[in-house]
N, C-alpha and C positions, 0 to 999 in steps of 0.2 A: 503493499499500499505505501501510494507518494505522501503520504501523511501518519502514520504509523506512530513516529516520533511525537506527535504531537498529541499521543493517545497514554493518557496512565497507566500504568502497570496494575496486573493484578485482577482487570473485567473482566467480567465473563463476555462471550463473541457475538454474542447478539447486542451489548449494551455498545459496545466498539462498532460493531459496522452500523449502527445509528450516529453515532457520534462521528467517524468518518465519514458519513451521506450529510451531514451538519454542515462540516468544514470546508466541503466540497463544492458547498453551493454557488449558483455560479450565475442566475437570472430568478426573474420573478414566479414563473413555472415551475419551479426545480424546487424553491422556497415553498411555497403553497403547497406543493405536494407533499414534502418532508412531513409538515408540521400538520397536515390533515391527516395523512397515515399515521405522525406519532403520537399524534393528542390523547388517548386513551392512556397508553402505557407510559407518557412523559415521566412523571414523577416515581414510577417503579425502576425505570432504567437508571435517572440522573441520582434515586434517594439508594437505592438498593444496588443498584447494576454499580454504579460510581461513586456511592459516597460523595454528593454532591454537597459543598462547604460553602459556597458565593455566596448565595441569599442571606443566610443567618451571620455571616460575616459583616456583609454590605447593610444588613440590616442592622445589624449592633455600631456600625460604623454609625450611622445615623443616630441613633436611640443616643449615641455617649453624648451627643453634642447638643442635643433637641430634648429641654425638661417639659416642656409644655405638649403632652400627646395627642391633644386635641387639633391641633396644627392638620393642613390639608396637604395631602401627600399624595405625589402619582407615581404608581410604579412601573416604571417604562421599560417595553420589550418585555412585558409579563409572565407572557407564557403563561401557564396554569395554574400561576399565582402560589409560585413558591416562597417569593421575596414578602408579596401580602403578609403569606402566611406567617412569616414571623415578625413583620411589623405589629401585625395584632396580637399577637403573643408578649410583644412588649410594650403594648399599653394604648399602641397609635388608634384613631376610633374614626379615622376621616381619610380614605386610600383611596384612589381610582386607581384603573389600568388602562393603560395604554400599548395595543397591540396588533401587529402585522397578520395575523390570522386569527378569524375569524374560529377557526376548529379550538384552539386552542385557548378562546376567551372565554368559548364556552365552559369548557374543562374549568376555568377560574372562575366561571360564575356558582356552580353550584358550590365554591366557601363560605358564601355567603361574607364576604370580608369587605366587598367592594362598594362602594357609592353607585359610581359609574362606570362603565366599562366602554372603550373608547376603540375603535379598529379603526387604523393609521398606519400609513407607510412613514418610517422615523428618516425616508429618505428627500423628504419631502413639504412641503412649508404645513404645519398642524395647524388646524381649525380649533384653537385655542387663543384666548384673550392674553396679551402680554401679563406678565405676573401674577396669573391664575394661581399657580401651587405655593404654600412656605418652601416645601421643600419637594425631593422627586431621592428617587432611586434606580440603579439601572445594572441589573449583574447578567453575564452570561449573553448579554449583545456584542460588547463587542470585542469580536473577537475571531478568529479564523471563517471567510466564508459569510459573512455577516455585515453589520451595517459598520462603515467607516466614519472618520472624526468629523465631515463634516455634518453631520449633525446635532453636533455640540453647541454652534452657537442658537442655534432655533428649541436646544434644548434648555438654556440658560434664560432663552426672553420667556419662556413661559413663568419664570419661578422668581419671586417676588426678589428686589433689592434686598438685600439681607439672608435670602434666603439661603438654602444649602441643599447639596447635590452630591448626596455619596455612590458611588459606581465602582466597579469593577474593569480592568482591560487586562485581557490578554498576555503573557510578556513577549508571544512570538507576533503582536503586530503593535507592541507600543511604537516600536523606532520603526519598522516597515512599512509600517500603514498610515507611518502619523502623526499618531494620536502624542507623540512629545511636542513634535512642532505646532499644531494646532492650539493644544493646552497653552502652550507658549505663544503664542501669537494673543492668546485673549488676556493671558495676565496681563500682555505686554501693552495692550489696548485699554485696560483698567476694566475692562467688563467682566472680571472676575481674581479672587482672590484663591489660594494655595491656603488650605488650613491645614491639613496635614496627606504623608503619603505614607504607607508602607506597605512593603511586600509579603503578598500571603499567596496562599494554597486553594488551588479551585475543587480539590478533592482529598478526601478520605488517603488515597492511595500515593498522591503526589509526592515524590520522593525529594523535591526541590520547592521552592516558591517559584511559583507560574501565574499569577496575577500584581500586579498594582492595585490597590486598593486607596481609592484619593475621595478626598472629601473637601470641595468646592463651596466657597460662599459668590452668589452671585450678587456685582456691587452695582 
């Protein structure tokens, strides 16, 4: 497999094949087909097959810096709602979800933790007002074969000044796909401020840090 080095060790073959397929996405049709096929078993694959940690780590990062858990939070690239579930467990009470896949959002809806479910393409302008949210989280979206850094400015647009955005970025795309450069540009322009960044792991089976956990303030 061309991207086998991206798969953590000691995972079952079915989980590895689905993750490989996700990393190879190259167009709209492939993306929609994958998440339509994967929606019902996504949680089992990611939690049981891969020991997926990112939703918990990113949600805790936000919670550690937000004392008022009634703030309005957007779960970006929410999928089936794994990060939303973690946010709710941490006490957040107003959570919306945005995702590209209607099938994944249908699974997320069954958790009964989201106020609004928004189907939208993160590579396009979002039909969401400026400063609509107090905070946002994003996990599992900024990785191989998924959304690139061009959406970051748009995501910060819908967070109010002073609001926080916690997100993970796979180390394999951090430099190669321009995330580091775009975040530096946004910082230099005065649009955002880095609060904290630390190395993290995506999976229980990760043998070394494979993601950057970021917390930014919208200026």
